[in-house]
C-alpha positions in Angstrom: -80.7 83.0 31.8 -82.2 79.7 33.0 -80.1 77.3 35.1 -79.7 73.9 33.6 -80.1 72.1 37.0 -78.5 68.6 37.4 -81.0 65.8 37.1 -81.1 63.1 39.8 -78.6 60.8 38.1 -76.2 63.7 37.4 -76.5 64.9 41.0 -75.8 61.5 42.4 -72.6 61.3 40.3 -71.5 64.8 41.1 -71.9 64.6 44.9 -69.9 61.4 44.9 -67.2 62.9 42.8 -67.1 66.0 45.1 -66.8 63.7 48.1 -63.9 61.8 46.5 -62.2 65.2 45.7 -62.5 66.2 49.3 -61.6 63.0 51.0 -58.8 61.5 48.9 -56.3 64.3 49.3 -56.4 64.0 53.1 -56.0 60.2 52.9 -53.0 60.5 50.7 -51.5 63.3 52.7 -52.0 61.6 56.1 -50.2 58.4 55.0 -47.2 60.2 53.5 -46.9 62.6 56.6 -47.0 59.6 58.9 -44.8 57.3 57.0 -42.4 59.6 55.1 -42.6 63.0 56.8 -43.7 64.5 53.5 -46.9 66.1 52.3 -48.5 64.6 49.2 -47.4 67.6 47.2 -43.8 67.3 48.4 -43.9 63.6 47.4 -45.4 64.5 44.0 -42.6 67.0 43.4 -40.0 64.4 44.3 -41.7 61.8 42.1 -41.9 64.1 39.1 -38.2 64.9 39.5 -37.3 61.2 39.9 -38.8 60.5 36.5 -37.2 63.4 34.7 -33.9 63.3 32.7 -31.0 63.6 35.0 -33.7 64.0 37.7 -33.5 67.7 37.0 -36.1 70.2 35.7 -36.4 74.0 35.4 -38.5 75.3 38.2 -41.0 76.7 35.6 -41.3 73.2 34.0 -41.8 71.6 37.4 -44.4 74.2 38.2 -46.3 73.4 35.0 -45.9 69.6 35.6 -47.4 69.9 39.2 -49.9 72.6 38.2 -48.4 74.9 40.9 -47.6 78.5 41.1 -43.9 79.4 41.2 -44.2 81.0 44.7 -45.8 77.8 46.1 -43.2 75.6 44.3 -40.4 77.8 45.5 -41.6 77.5 49.1 -41.9 73.7 48.7 -38.5 73.6 47.0 -36.9 75.4 49.9 -38.4 72.9 52.4 -37.2 70.0 50.3 -33.7 71.6 50.0 -33.7 72.2 53.8 -34.3 68.4 54.1 -31.4 67.7 51.7 -33.8 66.1 49.2 -33.3 68.6 46.4 -30.9 71.2 45.3 -31.4 74.3 43.2 -28.9 75.8 40.8 -28.7 78.3 37.9 -29.8 76.8 34.6 -26.7 76.4 32.4 -28.7 77.2 29.2 -30.4 80.3 30.7 -28.8 82.1 33.7 -32.2 83.8 34.4 -33.8 80.4 35.1 -33.3 78.0 38.1 -33.1 74.3 37.9 -34.0 71.9 40.6 -32.4 68.4 41.0 -33.1 65.4 43.2 -30.2 64.6 45.5 -29.1 61.1 46.4 -31.1 61.5 49.7 -34.1 62.6 47.6 -33.8 59.5 45.5 -33.6 57.3 48.6 -36.7 59.1 50.0 -38.7 58.5 46.9 -37.7 54.8 46.8 -38.5 54.4 50.5 -41.8 56.3 50.3 -43.2 54.8 47.1 -44.3 51.4 48.4 -46.4 52.9 51.2 -47.9 55.5 48.8 -48.7 52.8 46.2 -50.3 50.6 48.9 -52.4 53.6 50.0 -53.5 54.4 46.5 -54.4 50.8 45.9 -56.3 50.4 49.2 -58.4 53.6 48.8 -58.8 53.8 45.1 -57.6 51.3 42.6 -58.4 48.0 44.4 -62.0 49.3 44.9 -62.5 49.0 41.2 -62.7 46.2 38.7 -60.2 46.3 35.7 -63.2 47.5 33.6 -63.9 50.3 36.0 -60.2 51.3 36.0 -60.5 51.7 32.2 -63.8 53.6 32.6 -62.2 55.9 35.2 -59.4 56.7 32.7 -62.0 57.5 30.1 -64.0 59.6 32.5 -61.1 61.5 33.8 -59.8 62.1 30.2 -63.2 63.6 29.3 -63.1 65.9 32.3 -59.5 66.8 31.7 -60.4 67.8 28.1 -62.6 70.5 29.7 -60.3 71.5 32.6 -57.1 71.5 30.5 -58.1 72.2 26.9 -54.6 73.5 26.1 -53.2 70.3 27.6 -50.7 72.2 29.7 -50.5 69.3 32.1 -50.8 66.5 29.6 -47.2 65.5 30.0 -48.0 64.8 33.6 -51.2 62.8 33.1 -50.3 61.1 29.9 -46.8 59.9 30.8 -47.9 56.3 31.1 -50.2 56.1 28.1 -47.8 54.4 25.8 -46.6 51.9 28.3 -48.1 48.3 28.3 -50.6 47.9 31.2 -48.2 45.9 33.5 -45.2 48.2 33.0 -46.4 50.7 35.6 -46.3 48.1 38.3 -43.0 46.9 37.2 -41.6 50.4 37.1 -43.0 51.2 40.6 -41.5 48.0 41.9 -38.1 48.8 40.4 -38.2 52.4 41.8 -39.1 51.0 45.2 -36.1 48.7 45.1 -38.0 45.4 44.9 
């Protein structure tokens, strides 16, 4: 079978995307560790919970939303519980399942951490792009996600702002941040 090698234009695009995929997680993680004492994944878990009804989810739903394994999520949930940011309890609808809920301290942590995280995302990603490029980035990542997630198992996570008007995301972040 012959290899369909990348042409020069494809190779230039791919190595840049690979560099972003390698560098961006460290940038996000460093800021959150420094300013909030959280990893990016811990913050992501708290943020997903903060946007959920009653700020509660089944562990299996949270694992799907964060594209995490249950063992990894259980470890992170234990750490967040030890910090007093979440609490786990039996699911009232299914005693075999476990729910996780954001505590009052967890809500405060998300609100306090959000402004720094948003500034970091803006500084290193969004503000580097024109409004047209932000739209193009959405289209590009949608095309890639159709290949990576054909069953759309994570679509609730990455499509949760699709129906909102363009400015509502900023307004929602400002509200969550207590501004």
